[in-house]
KEPA-249525 format. One record per atom (N, C-alpha, C): residue number from 0; y, z, x; residue in one letter; atom name. Coordinates in nm, 3 decimals, decimal comma. Layout:
# residues N
REC  num        y        z        x  residu  atome
REC  NUM        Y        Z        X       A     CA
...
END
This chain:
# residues 204
REC  num        y        z        x  residu  atome
REC    0    1,380   -1,145    1,554       X      N
REC    0    1,385   -0,977    1,572       X     CA
REC    0    1,263   -0,928    1,599       X      C
REC    1    1,263   -0,840    1,705       X      N
REC    1    1,135   -0,796    1,775       X     CA
REC    1    1,123   -0,666    1,709       X      C
REC    2    0,999   -0,650    1,608       X      N
REC    2    0,965   -0,541    1,536       X     CA
REC    2    0,844   -0,447    1,608       X      C
REC    3    0,838   -0,481    1,733       X      N
REC    3    0,724   -0,402    1,791       X     CA
REC    3    0,789   -0,278    1,842       X      C
REC    4    0,706   -0,167    1,808       X      N
REC    4    0,788   -0,031    1,851       X     CA
REC    4    0,790   -0,009    1,998       X      C
REC    5    0,856    0,077    2,042       X      N
REC    5    0,866    0,123    2,170       X     CA
REC    5    0,754    0,197    2,216       X      C
REC    6    0,723    0,213    2,341       X      N
REC    6    0,613    0,290    2,395       X     CA
REC    6    0,618    0,440    2,349       X      C
REC    7    0,730    0,487    2,345       X      N
REC    7    0,762    0,627    2,282       X     CA
REC    7    0,718    0,626    2,146       X      C
REC    8    0,762    0,542    2,064       X      N
REC    8    0,720    0,535    1,919       X     CA
REC    8    0,581    0,531    1,898       X      C
REC    9    0,503    0,428    1,991       X      N
REC    9    0,362    0,437    1,973       X     CA
REC    9    0,290    0,567    1,997       X      C
REC   10    0,336    0,637    2,093       X      N
REC   10    0,275    0,755    2,155       X     CA
REC   10    0,316    0,858    2,036       X      C
REC   11    0,417    0,857    1,969       X      N
REC   11    0,465    0,960    1,863       X     CA
REC   11    0,365    0,912    1,750       X      C
REC   12    0,356    0,802    1,720       X      N
REC   12    0,271    0,761    1,608       X     CA
REC   12    0,110    0,806    1,622       X      C
REC   13    0,055    0,778    1,727       X      N
REC   13   -0,064    0,831    1,764       X     CA
REC   13   -0,075    0,956    1,766       X      C
REC   14    0,017    1,031    1,822       X      N
REC   14    0,015    1,191    1,803       X     CA
REC   14    0,013    1,242    1,654       X      C
REC   15    0,084    1,175    1,579       X      N
REC   15    0,088    1,200    1,432       X     CA
REC   15   -0,031    1,176    1,369       X      C
REC   16   -0,099    1,073    1,400       X      N
REC   16   -0,256    1,037    1,348       X     CA
REC   16   -0,341    1,142    1,407       X      C
REC   17   -0,345    1,171    1,533       X      N
REC   17   -0,410    1,280    1,563       X     CA
REC   17   -0,389    1,416    1,496       X      C
REC   18   -0,279    1,445    1,453       X      N
REC   18   -0,239    1,564    1,414       X     CA
REC   18   -0,300    1,564    1,246       X      C
REC   19   -0,292    1,462    1,201       X      N
REC   19   -0,363    1,450    1,060       X     CA
REC   19   -0,496    1,467    1,070       X      C
REC   20   -0,565    1,406    1,167       X      N
REC   20   -0,705    1,412    1,185       X     CA
REC   20   -0,756    1,572    1,205       X      C
REC   21   -0,668    1,641    1,297       X      N
REC   21   -0,700    1,765    1,322       X     CA
REC   21   -0,663    1,864    1,180       X      C
REC   22   -0,582    1,820    1,120       X      N
REC   22   -0,554    1,881    0,996       X     CA
REC   22   -0,677    1,879    0,891       X      C
REC   23   -0,743    1,777    0,892       X      N
REC   23   -0,860    1,752    0,800       X     CA
REC   23   -0,981    1,835    0,855       X      C
REC   24   -0,998    1,837    0,991       X      N
REC   24   -1,099    1,933    1,042       X     CA
REC   24   -1,072    2,074    1,023       X      C
REC   25   -0,947    2,127    1,009       X      N
REC   25   -0,920    2,261    0,990       X     CA
REC   25   -0,956    2,284    0,860       X      C
REC   26   -0,916    2,195    0,764       X      N
REC   26   -0,930    2,210    0,603       X     CA
REC   26   -1,087    2,222    0,579       X      C
REC   27   -1,163    2,133    0,646       X      N
REC   27   -1,308    2,121    0,626       X     CA
REC   27   -1,376    2,265    0,668       X      C
REC   28   -1,332    2,302    0,799       X      N
REC   28   -1,384    2,440    0,853       X     CA
REC   28   -1,342    2,543    0,776       X      C
REC   29   -1,211    2,547    0,744       X      N
REC   29   -1,165    2,652    0,640       X     CA
REC   29   -1,240    2,664    0,502       X      C
REC   30   -1,291    2,555    0,444       X      N
REC   30   -1,352    2,549    0,330       X     CA
REC   30   -1,491    2,613    0,352       X      C
REC   31   -1,555    2,596    0,444       X      N
REC   31   -1,676    2,642    0,475       X     CA
REC   31   -1,680    2,808    0,479       X      C
REC   32   -1,555    2,845    0,562       X      N
REC   32   -1,565    2,994    0,578       X     CA
REC   32   -1,511    3,059    0,434       X      C
REC   33   -1,436    3,009    0,349       X      N
REC   33   -1,389    3,060    0,237       X     CA
REC   33   -1,530    3,054    0,151       X      C
REC   34   -1,597    2,959    0,144       X      N
REC   34   -1,722    2,947    0,077       X     CA
REC   34   -1,822    3,057    0,104       X      C
REC   35   -1,836    3,090    0,220       X      N
REC   35   -1,925    3,188    0,279       X     CA
REC   35   -1,876    3,333    0,234       X      C
REC   36   -1,742    3,347    0,236       X      N
REC   36   -1,685    3,471    0,196       X     CA
REC   36   -1,694    3,507    0,037       X      C
REC   37   -1,669    3,416   -0,043       X      N
REC   37   -1,666    3,399   -0,177       X     CA
REC   37   -1,824    3,438   -0,216       X      C
REC   38   -1,908    3,358   -0,177       X      N
REC   38   -2,045    3,357   -0,210       X     CA
REC   38   -2,108    3,514   -0,177       X      C
REC   39   -2,055    3,559   -0,061       X      N
REC   39   -2,098    3,679   -0,042       X     CA
REC   39   -2,043    3,805   -0,157       X      C
REC   40   -1,941    3,771   -0,180       X      N
REC   40   -1,866    3,874   -0,292       X     CA
REC   40   -1,942    3,852   -0,430       X      C
REC   41   -1,977    3,727   -0,463       X      N
REC   41   -2,063    3,684   -0,579       X     CA
REC   41   -2,188    3,773   -0,579       X      C
REC   42   -2,260    3,754   -0,456       X      N
REC   42   -2,407    3,838   -0,466       X     CA
REC   42   -2,381    3,985   -0,465       X      C
REC   43   -2,286    4,046   -0,381       X      N
REC   43   -2,264    4,193   -0,394       X     CA
REC   43   -2,208    4,245   -0,531       X      C
REC   44   -2,157    4,162   -0,602       X      N
REC   44   -2,097    4,186   -0,739       X     CA
REC   44   -2,183    4,199   -0,841       X      C
REC   45   -2,319    4,201   -0,819       X      N
REC   45   -2,421    4,186   -0,934       X     CA
REC   45   -2,445    4,334   -0,989       X      C
REC   46   -2,422    4,435   -0,920       X      N
REC   46   -2,510    4,559   -0,968       X     CA
REC   46   -2,410    4,626   -1,058       X      C
REC   47   -2,474    4,696   -1,174       X      N
REC   47   -2,395    4,751   -1,273       X     CA
REC   47   -2,468    4,894   -1,291       X      C
REC   48   -2,402    4,996   -1,291       X      N
REC   48   -2,469    5,141   -1,308       X     CA
REC   48   -2,458    5,136   -1,475       X      C
REC   49   -2,602    5,215   -1,505       X      N
REC   49   -2,611    5,243   -1,647       X     CA
REC   49   -2,674    5,390   -1,646       X      C
REC   50   -2,693    5,437   -1,757       X      N
REC   50   -2,750    5,580   -1,783       X     CA
REC   50   -2,896    5,583   -1,724       X      C
REC   51   -2,962    5,464   -1,746       X      N
REC   51   -3,106    5,469   -1,684       X     CA
REC   51   -3,116    5,455   -1,533       X      C
REC   52   -3,008    5,424   -1,473       X      N
REC   52   -3,012    5,394   -1,324       X     CA
REC   52   -2,922    5,275   -1,294       X      C
REC   53   -3,000    5,201   -1,191       X      N
REC   53   -2,924    5,094   -1,154       X     CA
REC   53   -2,983    4,958   -1,228       X      C
REC   54   -2,918    4,888   -1,311       X      N
REC   54   -2,951    4,768   -1,369       X     CA
REC   54   -2,891    4,650   -1,311       X      C
REC   55   -2,961    4,552   -1,249       X      N
REC   55   -2,897    4,431   -1,197       X     CA
REC   55   -2,879    4,316   -1,310       X      C
REC   56   -2,758    4,268   -1,315       X      N
REC   56   -2,734    4,174   -1,433       X     CA
REC   56   -2,617    4,111   -1,359       X      C
REC   57   -2,582    3,989   -1,395       X      N
REC   57   -2,462    3,907   -1,368       X     CA
REC   57   -2,352    3,956   -1,431       X      C
REC   58   -2,256    3,990   -1,354       X      N
REC   58   -2,116    4,035   -1,384       X     CA
REC   58   -2,024    3,910   -1,422       X      C
REC   59   -1,928    3,948   -1,480       X      N
REC   59   -1,818    3,833   -1,508       X     CA
REC   59   -1,761    3,794   -1,361       X      C
REC   60   -1,736    3,895   -1,282       X      N
REC   60   -1,684    3,856   -1,138       X     CA
REC   60   -1,783    3,758   -1,072       X      C
REC   61   -1,897    3,750   -1,085       X      N
REC   61   -1,996    3,653   -1,030       X     CA
REC   61   -1,977    3,514   -1,082       X      C
REC   62   -1,911    3,489   -1,183       X      N
REC   62   -1,902    3,346   -1,243       X     CA
REC   62   -1,734    3,329   -1,214       X      C
REC   63   -1,643    3,428   -1,230       X      N
REC   63   -1,481    3,402   -1,226       X     CA
REC   63   -1,461    3,358   -1,060       X      C
REC   64   -1,526    3,423   -0,982       X      N
REC   64   -1,507    3,401   -0,827       X     CA
REC   64   -1,541    3,244   -0,804       X      C
REC   65   -1,669    3,213   -0,837       X      N
REC   65   -1,694    3,069   -0,820       X     CA
REC   65   -1,595    2,973   -0,894       X      C
REC   66   -1,546    3,003   -1,016       X      N
REC   66   -1,455    2,934   -1,060       X     CA
REC   66   -1,326    2,901   -0,977       X      C
REC   67   -1,276    3,030   -0,931       X      N
REC   67   -1,159    3,034   -0,837       X     CA
REC   67   -1,206    2,941   -0,707       X      C
REC   68   -1,324    2,954   -0,673       X      N
REC   68   -1,357    2,888   -0,553       X     CA
REC   68   -1,376    2,734   -0,570       X      C
REC   69   -1,417    2,688   -0,687       X      N
REC   69   -1,437    2,537   -0,729       X     CA
REC   69   -1,292    2,474   -0,738       X      C
REC   70   -1,188    2,561   -0,787       X      N
REC   70   -1,053    2,519   -0,777       X     CA
REC   70   -0,999    2,491   -0,659       X      C
REC   71   -1,033    2,591   -0,575       X      N
REC   71   -0,963    2,582   -0,433       X     CA
REC   71   -1,029    2,477   -0,336       X      C
REC   72   -1,162    2,453   -0,369       X      N
REC   72   -1,216    2,339   -0,302       X     CA
REC   72   -1,167    2,205   -0,343       X      C
REC   73   -1,138    2,209   -0,468       X      N
REC   73   -1,083    2,072   -0,520       X     CA
REC   73   -0,954    2,031   -0,452       X      C
REC   74   -0,866    2,144   -0,477       X      N
REC   74   -0,724    2,140   -0,411       X     CA
REC   74   -0,737    2,085   -0,267       X      C
REC   75   -0,826    2,168   -0,198       X      N
REC   75   -0,850    2,135   -0,035       X     CA
REC   75   -0,877    1,997   -0,017       X      C
REC   76   -0,984    1,954   -0,105       X      N
REC   76   -1,031    1,803   -0,089       X     CA
REC   76   -0,930    1,735   -0,124       X      C
REC   77   -0,842    1,736   -0,215       X      N
REC   77   -0,741    1,647   -0,260       X     CA
REC   77   -0,647    1,626   -0,128       X      C
REC   78   -0,594    1,740   -0,080       X      N
REC   78   -0,507    1,728    0,025       X     CA
REC   78   -0,569    1,687    0,157       X      C
REC   79   -0,708    1,690    0,176       X      N
REC   79   -0,769    1,626    0,287       X     CA
REC   79   -0,786    1,454    0,275       X      C
REC   80   -0,804    1,432    0,134       X      N
REC   80   -0,799    1,291    0,133       X     CA
REC   80   -0,676    1,229    0,117       X      C
REC   81   -0,559    1,296    0,096       X      N
REC   81   -0,422    1,257    0,088       X     CA
REC   81   -0,399    1,228    0,231       X      C
REC   82   -0,431    1,314    0,316       X      N
REC   82   -0,407    1,282    0,469       X     CA
REC   82   -0,470    1,154    0,519       X      C
REC   83   -0,565    1,090    0,450       X      N
REC   83   -0,629    0,974    0,489       X     CA
REC   83   -0,525    0,874    0,451       X      C
REC   84   -0,465    0,894    0,346       X      N
REC   84   -0,362    0,789    0,293       X     CA
REC   84   -0,247    0,777    0,414       X      C
REC   85   -0,199    0,892    0,465       X      N
REC   85   -0,103    0,893    0,554       X     CA
REC   85   -0,148    0,833    0,704       X      C
REC   86   -0,277    0,837    0,724       X      N
REC   86   -0,333    0,798    0,839       X     CA
REC   86   -0,330    0,624    0,822       X      C
REC   87   -0,375    0,597    0,703       X      N
REC   87   -0,357    0,455    0,668       X     CA
REC   87   -0,235    0,389    0,700       X      C
REC   88   -0,138    0,449    0,633       X      N
REC   88   -0,011    0,390    0,650       X     CA
REC   88    0,058    0,377    0,780       X      C
REC   89    0,003    0,454    0,876       X      N
REC   89    0,055    0,456    1,027       X     CA
REC   89   -0,030    0,379    1,096       X      C
REC   90   -0,165    0,351    1,044       X      N
REC   90   -0,257    0,276    1,124       X     CA
REC   90   -0,212    0,137    1,093       X      C
REC   91   -0,205    0,084    0,972       X      N
REC   91   -0,162   -0,023    0,924       X     CA
REC   91   -0,050   -0,096    1,016       X      C
REC   92    0,071   -0,012    1,010       X      N
REC   92    0,179   -0,029    1,073       X     CA
REC   92    0,135   -0,062    1,243       X      C
REC   93    0,047    0,024    1,297       X      N
REC   93    0,020   -0,030    1,428       X     CA
REC   93   -0,074   -0,153    1,444       X      C
REC   94   -0,132   -0,169    1,350       X      N
REC   94   -0,213   -0,293    1,339       X     CA
REC   94   -0,134   -0,421    1,329       X      C
REC   95   -0,045   -0,418    1,249       X      N
REC   95    0,042   -0,534    1,204       X     CA
REC   95    0,138   -0,556    1,333       X      C
REC   96    0,198   -0,455    1,395       X      N
REC   96    0,280   -0,480    1,495       X     CA
REC   96    0,211   -0,506    1,629       X      C
REC   97    0,058   -0,505    1,626       X      N
REC   97   -0,022   -0,545    1,729       X     CA
REC   97    0,020   -0,423    1,839       X      C
REC   98    0,045   -0,302    1,804       X      N
REC   98    0,051   -0,193    1,903       X     CA
REC   98   -0,073   -0,125    1,931       X      C
REC   99   -0,175   -0,139    1,863       X      N
REC   99   -0,297   -0,075    1,884       X     CA
REC   99   -0,409   -0,186    1,868       X      C
REC  100   -0,496   -0,213    1,976       X      N
REC  100   -0,601   -0,294    1,957       X     CA
REC  100   -0,719   -0,236    1,898       X      C
REC  101   -0,725   -0,101    1,916       X      N
REC  101   -0,832   -0,010    1,850       X     CA
REC  101   -0,814   -0,020    1,696       X      C
REC  102   -0,710   -0,019    1,638       X      N
REC  102   -0,684   -0,016    1,491       X     CA
REC  102   -0,749   -0,155    1,440       X      C
REC  103   -0,714   -0,262    1,507       X      N
REC  103   -0,762   -0,388    1,465       X     CA
REC  103   -0,908   -0,400    1,492       X      C
REC  104   -0,957   -0,346    1,586       X      N
REC  104   -1,097   -0,353    1,617       X     CA
REC  104   -1,181   -0,300    1,510       X      C
REC  105   -1,136   -0,136    1,484       X      N
REC  105   -1,184   -0,077    1,387       X     CA
REC  105   -1,202   -0,124    1,249       X      C
REC  106   -1,094   -0,186    1,219       X      N
REC  106   -1,102   -0,222    1,058       X     CA
REC  106   -1,185   -0,337    1,074       X      C
REC  107   -1,209   -0,430    1,190       X      N
REC  107   -1,290   -0,510    1,175       X     CA
REC  107   -1,439   -0,477    1,154       X      C
REC  108   -1,466   -0,345    1,227       X      N
REC  108   -1,583   -0,279    1,209       X     CA
REC  108   -1,620   -0,247    1,083       X      C
REC  109   -1,529   -0,169    1,029       X      N
REC  109   -1,531   -0,098    0,907       X     CA
REC  109   -1,576   -0,231    0,778       X      C
REC  110   -1,502   -0,331    0,797       X      N
REC  110   -1,522   -0,444    0,684       X     CA
REC  110   -1,661   -0,491    0,712       X      C
REC  111   -1,713   -0,483    0,826       X      N
REC  111   -1,870   -0,516    0,856       X     CA
REC  111   -1,967   -0,413    0,796       X      C
REC  112   -1,928   -0,294    0,844       X      N
REC  112   -2,033   -0,191    0,798       X     CA
REC  112   -1,926   -0,076    0,711       X      C
REC  113   -1,937   -0,102    0,579       X      N
REC  113   -1,850   -0,032    0,490       X     CA
REC  113   -1,878    0,110    0,483       X      C
REC  114   -1,989    0,179    0,534       X      N
REC  114   -2,034    0,301    0,540       X     CA
REC  114   -1,950    0,376    0,638       X      C
REC  115   -1,892    0,317    0,738       X      N
REC  115   -1,811    0,386    0,837       X     CA
REC  115   -1,672    0,413    0,783       X      C
REC  116   -1,639    0,498    0,698       X      N
REC  116   -1,513    0,521    0,658       X     CA
REC  116   -1,476    0,668    0,690       X      C
REC  117   -1,343    0,705    0,715       X      N
REC  117   -1,310    0,829    0,758       X     CA
REC  117   -1,318    0,939    0,670       X      C
REC  118   -1,332    0,908    0,529       X      N
REC  118   -1,341    0,999    0,418       X     CA
REC  118   -1,468    1,025    0,374       X      C
REC  119   -1,586    0,973    0,440       X      N
REC  119   -1,710    1,006    0,404       X     CA
REC  119   -1,748    1,175    0,433       X      C
REC  120   -1,727    1,196    0,553       X      N
REC  120   -1,763    1,340    0,611       X     CA
REC  120   -1,700    1,458    0,533       X      C
REC  121   -1,562    1,449    0,520       X      N
REC  121   -1,509    1,564    0,432       X     CA
REC  121   -1,575    1,562    0,300       X      C
REC  122   -1,587    1,435    0,232       X      N
REC  122   -1,660    1,445    0,107       X     CA
REC  122   -1,772    1,495    0,102       X      C
REC  123   -1,875    1,475    0,196       X      N
REC  123   -2,009    1,527    0,207       X     CA
REC  123   -1,989    1,667    0,212       X      C
REC  124   -1,900    1,722    0,298       X      N
REC  124   -1,901    1,871    0,297       X     CA
REC  124   -1,868    1,932    0,186       X      C
REC  125   -1,741    1,885    0,125       X      N
REC  125   -1,704    1,935    0,000       X     CA
REC  125   -1,793    1,925   -0,130       X      C
REC  126   -1,859    1,817   -0,107       X      N
REC  126   -1,943    1,790   -0,237       X     CA
REC  126   -2,057    1,901   -0,230       X      C
REC  127   -2,113    1,914   -0,104       X      N
REC  127   -2,211    2,017   -0,064       X     CA
REC  127   -2,176    2,151   -0,118       X      C
REC  128   -2,030    2,195   -0,068       X      N
REC  128   -1,992    2,335   -0,104       X     CA
REC  128   -1,976    2,325   -0,238       X      C
REC  129   -1,940    2,245   -0,324       X      N
REC  129   -1,905    2,234   -0,455       X     CA
REC  129   -2,023    2,257   -0,528       X      C
REC  130   -2,144    2,169   -0,491       X      N
REC  130   -2,260    2,176   -0,565       X     CA
REC  130   -2,323    2,323   -0,552       X      C
REC  131   -2,323    2,381   -0,428       X      N
REC  131   -2,367    2,499   -0,411       X     CA
REC  131   -2,279    2,627   -0,481       X      C
REC  132   -2,168    2,590   -0,477       X      N
REC  132   -2,063    2,688   -0,550       X     CA
REC  132   -2,104    2,693   -0,720       X      C
REC  133   -2,177    2,596   -0,759       X      N
REC  133   -2,223    2,569   -0,900       X     CA
REC  133   -2,367    2,615   -0,911       X      C
REC  134   -2,439    2,578   -0,833       X      N
REC  134   -2,585    2,616   -0,823       X     CA
REC  134   -2,625    2,763   -0,801       X      C
REC  135   -2,555    2,816   -0,708       X      N
REC  135   -2,588    2,961   -0,664       X     CA
REC  135   -2,557    3,046   -0,778       X      C
REC  136   -2,431    3,063   -0,830       X      N
REC  136   -2,402    3,141   -0,962       X     CA
REC  136   -2,513    3,105   -1,083       X      C
REC  137   -2,540    2,979   -1,091       X      N
REC  137   -2,613    2,947   -1,203       X     CA
REC  137   -2,765    3,019   -1,177       X      C
REC  138   -2,815    2,997   -1,068       X      N
REC  138   -2,933    3,069   -1,039       X     CA
REC  138   -2,942    3,211   -1,043       X      C
REC  139   -2,834    3,274   -1,007       X      N
REC  139   -2,798    3,419   -1,021       X     CA
REC  139   -2,821    3,469   -1,180       X      C
REC  140   -2,734    3,379   -1,246       X      N
REC  140   -2,729    3,416   -1,397       X     CA
REC  140   -2,878    3,373   -1,459       X      C
REC  141   -2,943    3,302   -1,401       X      N
REC  141   -3,092    3,280   -1,470       X     CA
REC  141   -3,194    3,405   -1,413       X      C
REC  142   -3,163    3,441   -1,305       X      N
REC  142   -3,256    3,554   -1,236       X     CA
REC  142   -3,213    3,680   -1,305       X      C
REC  143   -3,081    3,704   -1,294       X      N
REC  143   -3,030    3,835   -1,370       X     CA
REC  143   -2,971    3,800   -1,494       X      C
REC  144   -3,010    3,782   -1,601       X      N
REC  144   -2,933    3,745   -1,736       X     CA
REC  144   -2,828    3,840   -1,748       X      C
REC  145   -2,682    3,794   -1,788       X      N
REC  145   -2,581    3,892   -1,797       X     CA
REC  145   -2,595    3,929   -1,954       X      C
REC  146   -2,493    4,031   -1,975       X      N
REC  146   -2,491    4,081   -2,100       X     CA
REC  146   -2,397    3,982   -2,179       X      C
REC  147   -2,451    3,916   -2,270       X      N
REC  147   -2,362    3,796   -2,334       X     CA
REC  147   -2,290    3,857   -2,437       X      C
REC  148   -2,188    3,925   -2,411       X      N
REC  148   -2,080    3,939   -2,517       X     CA
REC  148   -1,974    3,847   -2,517       X      C
REC  149   -1,862    3,882   -2,596       X      N
REC  149   -1,748    3,786   -2,607       X     CA
REC  149   -1,701    3,750   -2,473       X      C
REC  150   -1,657    3,845   -2,397       X      N
REC  150   -1,593    3,825   -2,273       X     CA
REC  150   -1,676    3,742   -2,184       X      C
REC  151   -1,806    3,777   -2,164       X      N
REC  151   -1,900    3,703   -2,097       X     CA
REC  151   -1,924    3,570   -2,125       X      C
REC  152   -1,919    3,547   -2,276       X      N
REC  152   -1,931    3,408   -2,326       X     CA
REC  152   -1,800    3,317   -2,272       X      C
REC  153   -1,689    3,393   -2,279       X      N
REC  153   -1,579    3,289   -2,237       X     CA
REC  153   -1,589    3,252   -2,085       X      C
REC  154   -1,633    3,359   -2,006       X      N
REC  154   -1,648    3,327   -1,866       X     CA
REC  154   -1,753    3,218   -1,845       X      C
REC  155   -1,849    3,230   -1,921       X      N
REC  155   -1,966    3,118   -1,898       X     CA
REC  155   -1,903    2,986   -1,942       X      C
REC  156   -1,833    2,973   -2,057       X      N
REC  156   -1,773    2,861   -2,089       X     CA
REC  156   -1,670    2,805   -1,983       X      C
REC  157   -1,591    2,874   -1,932       X      N
REC  157   -1,500    2,836   -1,830       X     CA
REC  157   -1,573    2,805   -1,701       X      C
REC  158   -1,666    2,854   -1,673       X      N
REC  158   -1,737    2,817   -1,556       X     CA
REC  158   -1,828    2,671   -1,558       X      C
REC  159   -1,872    2,645   -1,695       X      N
REC  159   -1,930    2,529   -1,736       X     CA
REC  159   -1,823    2,411   -1,732       X      C
REC  160   -1,703    2,427   -1,765       X      N
REC  160   -1,601    2,338   -1,785       X     CA
REC  160   -1,555    2,308   -1,643       X      C
REC  161   -1,539    2,415   -1,547       X      N
REC  161   -1,481    2,385   -1,423       X     CA
REC  161   -1,597    2,313   -1,340       X      C
REC  162   -1,722    2,343   -1,359       X      N
REC  162   -1,825    2,280   -1,298       X     CA
REC  162   -1,816    2,134   -1,324       X      C
REC  163   -1,829    2,080   -1,458       X      N
REC  163   -1,809    1,965   -1,498       X     CA
REC  163   -1,676    1,876   -1,447       X      C
REC  164   -1,585    1,956   -1,457       X      N
REC  164   -1,445    1,887   -1,408       X     CA
REC  164   -1,466    1,851   -1,241       X      C
REC  165   -1,523    1,961   -1,165       X      N
REC  165   -1,534    1,935   -1,041       X     CA
REC  165   -1,625    1,811   -0,989       X      C
REC  166   -1,730    1,818   -1,079       X      N
REC  166   -1,827    1,703   -1,042       X     CA
REC  166   -1,748    1,574   -1,064       X      C
REC  167   -1,678    1,555   -1,188       X      N
REC  167   -1,618    1,429   -1,236       X     CA
REC  167   -1,503    1,391   -1,102       X      C
REC  168   -1,442    1,494   -1,063       X      N
REC  168   -1,347    1,469   -0,951       X     CA
REC  168   -1,404    1,429   -0,819       X      C
REC  169   -1,508    1,483   -0,790       X      N
REC  169   -1,601    1,452   -0,685       X     CA
REC  169   -1,646    1,293   -0,676       X      C
REC  170   -1,689    1,253   -0,804       X      N
REC  170   -1,733    1,123   -0,824       X     CA
REC  170   -1,616    1,026   -0,812       X      C
REC  171   -1,500    1,064   -0,865       X      N
REC  171   -1,388    0,981   -0,846       X     CA
REC  171   -1,334    0,968   -0,709       X      C
REC  172   -1,339    1,056   -0,630       X      N
REC  172   -1,318    1,045   -0,469       X     CA
REC  172   -1,415    0,981   -0,396       X      C
REC  173   -1,539    0,991   -0,457       X      N
REC  173   -1,652    0,911   -0,375       X     CA
REC  173   -1,630    0,768   -0,397       X      C
REC  174   -1,596    0,718   -0,526       X      N
REC  174   -1,592    0,597   -0,556       X     CA
REC  174   -1,468    0,546   -0,494       X      C
REC  175   -1,359    0,605   -0,454       X      N
REC  175   -1,242    0,557   -0,396       X     CA
REC  175   -1,247    0,592   -0,230       X      C
REC  176   -1,366    0,639   -0,183       X      N
REC  176   -1,348    0,682   -0,045       X     CA
REC  176   -1,316    0,567    0,052       X      C
REC  177   -1,352    0,427    0,032       X      N
REC  177   -1,303    0,331    0,118       X     CA
REC  177   -1,155    0,302    0,113       X      C
REC  178   -1,090    0,344    0,022       X      N
REC  178   -0,949    0,306    0,019       X     CA
REC  178   -0,918    0,168    0,047       X      C
REC  179   -0,983    0,075    0,016       X      N
REC  179   -0,953   -0,069    0,053       X     CA
REC  179   -0,843   -0,116   -0,033       X      C
REC  180   -0,838   -0,074   -0,148       X      N
REC  180   -0,710   -0,122   -0,256       X     CA
REC  180   -0,595   -0,052   -0,196       X      C
REC  181   -0,608    0,063   -0,129       X      N
REC  181   -0,485    0,135   -0,099       X     CA
REC  181   -0,426    0,064    0,013       X      C
REC  182   -0,525    0,039    0,121       X      N
REC  182   -0,493   -0,029    0,253       X     CA
REC  182   -0,436   -0,173    0,209       X      C
REC  183   -0,484   -0,249    0,129       X      N
REC  183   -0,426   -0,367    0,095       X     CA
REC  183   -0,261   -0,352    0,023       X      C
REC  184   -0,237   -0,268   -0,046       X      N
REC  184   -0,119   -0,214   -0,094       X     CA
REC  184   -0,010   -0,179    0,021       X      C
REC  185   -0,049   -0,130    0,111       X      N
REC  185    0,019   -0,055    0,239       X     CA
REC  185    0,038   -0,199    0,306       X      C
REC  186   -0,055   -0,282    0,339       X      N
REC  186   -0,044   -0,411    0,414       X     CA
REC  186    0,064   -0,495    0,349       X      C
REC  187    0,065   -0,512    0,223       X      N
REC  187    0,156   -0,573    0,149       X     CA
REC  187    0,307   -0,530    0,160       X      C
REC  188    0,313   -0,410    0,154       X      N
REC  188    0,441   -0,335    0,153       X     CA
REC  188    0,515   -0,324    0,312       X      C
REC  189    0,422   -0,329    0,402       X      N
REC  189    0,458   -0,346    0,554       X     CA
REC  189    0,506   -0,484    0,583       X      C
REC  190    0,433   -0,592    0,546       X      N
REC  190    0,463   -0,727    0,587       X     CA
REC  190    0,592   -0,775    0,578       X      C
REC  191    0,650   -0,757    0,463       X      N
REC  191    0,788   -0,809    0,445       X     CA
REC  191    0,900   -0,738    0,536       X      C
REC  192    0,867   -0,626    0,604       X      N
REC  192    0,943   -0,548    0,676       X     CA
REC  192    0,917   -0,567    0,820       X      C
REC  193    0,801   -0,618    0,840       X      N
REC  193    0,759   -0,636    1,005       X     CA
REC  193    0,738   -0,771    1,037       X      C
REC  194    0,707   -0,860    0,946       X      N
REC  194    0,674   -0,999    0,973       X     CA
REC  194    0,767   -1,097    0,895       X      C
REC  195    0,802   -1,216    0,981       X      N
REC  195    0,865   -1,329    0,901       X     CA
REC  195    0,791   -1,377    0,793       X      C
REC  196    0,862   -1,429    0,687       X      N
REC  196    0,775   -1,494    0,582       X     CA
REC  196    0,657   -1,572    0,602       X      C
REC  197    0,691   -1,662    0,704       X      N
REC  197    0,587   -1,771    0,749       X     CA
REC  197    0,459   -1,703    0,804       X      C
REC  198    0,462   -1,594    0,855       X      N
REC  198    0,352   -1,522    0,909       X     CA
REC  198    0,276   -1,428    0,832       X      C
REC  199    0,330   -1,412    0,692       X      N
REC  199    0,281   -1,304    0,610       X     CA
REC  199    0,160   -1,353    0,544       X      C
REC  200    0,055   -1,281    0,556       X      N
REC  200   -0,081   -1,312    0,492       X     CA
REC  200   -0,081   -1,263    0,357       X      C
REC  201   -0,108   -1,373    0,252       X      N
REC  201   -0,110   -1,333    0,108       X     CA
REC  201   -0,234   -1,282    0,078       X      C
REC  202   -0,255   -1,148    0,014       X      N
REC  202   -0,364   -1,079   -0,001       X     CA
REC  202   -0,393   -1,073   -0,159       X      C
REC  203   -0,531   -1,060   -0,188       X      N
REC  203   -0,552   -1,074   -0,328       X     CA
REC  203   -0,626   -0,935   -0,365       X      C
END
């Protein structure tokens, strides 16, 4: 049985891979835009009017907005990294069916130079935005101390929890950025479908 896809199928798969790549680019650029807008709101939300005039101090909104931003960035990063898995599923299919010499050559290159992975650049972008989303409000709170009432205390605790959680998520994604284990599982799943048992490679 010939499992090699037709020319139309190959073109369709390449187009789908390109679509996933474009989506990741759109997500990354959207994250930068959202970050800029939210940080602008954070800075302009510092002033509070008192009887003595204008007193500058950190308001709850200056921490609540970064909390929302951190959550949105993590969701966008998760979706961005999920697209990598979709790309791997399609690229492994093209590689096994020998429908794309590029996929095979690229995987040989990646196995030699492990730093060349498709997940690195989005991770660097999101990690930078996430760290800035933590450090900028923290610096503002240090320079313009807030009124530490009960409400503000809850907001500060929520900000600290979200900051720690986001860092842990970033570390998890960074450690898994090569997706080598996922690629092996995908290859093992495709082989029984596309290759005779005698040609299957036993992977560990």
